[in-house]
N, C-alpha and C positions, 0 to 999 in steps of 0.2 A: 424277219426275212430283211436284206439289206436291197437296197435298187439304189439308181442312182438318176435323180431327175434333171433333165435338160429342158431349160427355156429359152428359145430363142430371145434375145433383145435387138438384134440389127439385123442386117443382112447376111454378115458372114460372122457374126456374134451371139453367144448365149453365154448362160449361166448355168454350170453344173454343180450340183449338190447331192454328195452321197448319206445316207441314212438309213436307220432300221426305221423299217414299218412292221407292225402288228399282219396284216394280212394286207393283199392286192386292193381293198377299198380304201385303205387307210393312205398305199401310193399313189390311186390316185386322186382322192382328198388333199394332201400332200401338193402335188404338181398343181392340182386348180388353185391352191390357196397361193402358192409360189407364183404364179401366175397374175393371179389377182394383184400380187401386189408390183411386180415389175411394170406393168401395164397400165398402173394408176387408177386402177379400179374399171368395173366393166362398162361405163358410161352411163351418162343419162338419159332419162327416157326422152323422146323430142318434146314433151310439154313442159318436162323441169327444163331441158338444156334452153329452149327458147326463154322461159322465166329469168336462168341466169345468165345466157346473153344478154338479153333487153337489158336486166341490173346495171350490168358492167357496161355496157354502151351510153345507158343514162347517167348514172353514177360516179363511173370509174369505180369499182368496188366489187364486191361480194362475200359471200361465205366460204370462210376456207375448204367445212367438211363437204358444203357441196364440191366446191374444188377439185379435193382429195376423190371424190366421187367421179369425176370424170373420166373419161377415156383419154390415152394420152392424146389422141388424136384432140379433143376437144379442146383439153389442156394448152396443147398445140394455137389454137385458134385463139382462146385468150391470150397468150402470152404476143403472138403477132399483133392483136388490135393493140394490148399494151405500148408494145413500141411505136407501132405507129402514133399513137396518141403522144408518144415522148418527143417523137421526131417533129412532129405537128407544134406541138405548146414549145418550142423552142426560143 
């Protein structure tokens, strides 16, 4: 079966992919996988997020696989902190 997957990326933007799928379950799975790739991960649970944030604030670094599992919102927070450190340490 042919299906078109549309995943929103911004307020008025989306990514659209047309592909062949075995059945409806495969369409749903394909959509969920695409959505995860676009959003940068499902996000870290609160305890793991706090540990990653504390590590970044204390040492200015973190693990790349942890970063990839963060949601876009969590990644944006890390990036804002990174830019703030650069401004402060000029």
